[in-house]
C-alpha positions as CSV (number, residue, x, y, z in Angstrom):
1,M,9.8,12.7,9.6
2,N,12.3,10.2,8.6
3,A,12.1,9.0,5.2
4,T,12.2,5.3,6.1
5,V,9.2,5.8,8.3
6,V,7.3,7.8,5.7
7,I,7.9,4.9,2.9
8,V,7.0,2.1,5.6
9,L,3.9,3.9,6.7
10,G,2.9,4.2,2.9
11,G,3.5,0.5,2.5
12,L,1.5,-0.5,5.5
13,I,-1.6,1.7,4.7
14,G,-1.3,0.5,1.0
15,A,-1.4,-3.1,2.1
16,A,-4.1,-2.7,4.4
17,A,-6.2,-0.7,1.8
18,G,-5.4,-3.3,-0.8
19,A,-6.6,-6.1,1.3
20,V,-9.8,-4.5,2.5
21,F,-10.6,-3.7,-1.4
22,A,-10.1,-7.1,-2.3
23,W,-12.3,-8.5,0.7
24,L,-15.1,-6.3,0.0
25,A,-14.9,-6.4,-3.8
26,H,-14.3,-10.1,-4.4
27,G,-17.3,-12.3,-4.3
28,G,-15.9,-14.8,-1.8
29,Y,-14.4,-17.2,-4.2
30,E,-10.7,-17.4,-3.6
31,A,-11.0,-14.3,-1.4
32,N,-7.8,-14.9,0.5
33,D,-5.9,-15.0,-2.9
34,A,-7.2,-11.9,-4.0
35,M,-6.4,-10.2,-0.5
36,I,-2.9,-11.4,-0.5
37,G,-2.2,-10.3,-4.2
38,T,-3.9,-7.0,-3.9
39,G,-2.5,-6.3,-0.5
40,F,0.9,-6.8,-2.0
41,L,0.2,-4.5,-4.8
42,G,-1.2,-1.8,-2.5
43,A,1.9,-2.2,-0.4
44,L,4.0,-1.5,-3.5
45,L,1.9,1.5,-4.6
46,G,1.8,2.9,-0.9
47,A,5.7,2.6,-0.8
48,L,6.1,4.3,-4.1
49,A,3.8,7.0,-3.0
50,G,5.7,7.3,0.1
51,A,9.1,7.6,-1.7
52,V,7.6,10.2,-4.1
53,T,6.4,12.5,-1.2
54,V,9.8,12.4,0.5
55,M,11.5,13.5,-2.9
56,L,9.2,16.1,-3.4
57,R,9.6,17.4,0.2
58,R,13.5,17.4,-0.2
59,R,13.3,19.4,-3.3
60,Q,11.5,22.3,-1.5
């Protein structure tokens, strides 16, 4: 699979997971702000995980 696809998929999965986590964990007060921030951090983490996966696969 292309490295760009893996990194983008990681970012999308991380963003979705972060937004869902914030929606479920936050009590409802400013839930939208929590979803945006946590979704963004999840996207960063997912993209980083995708990049690390690509790097490790290329070393093999």
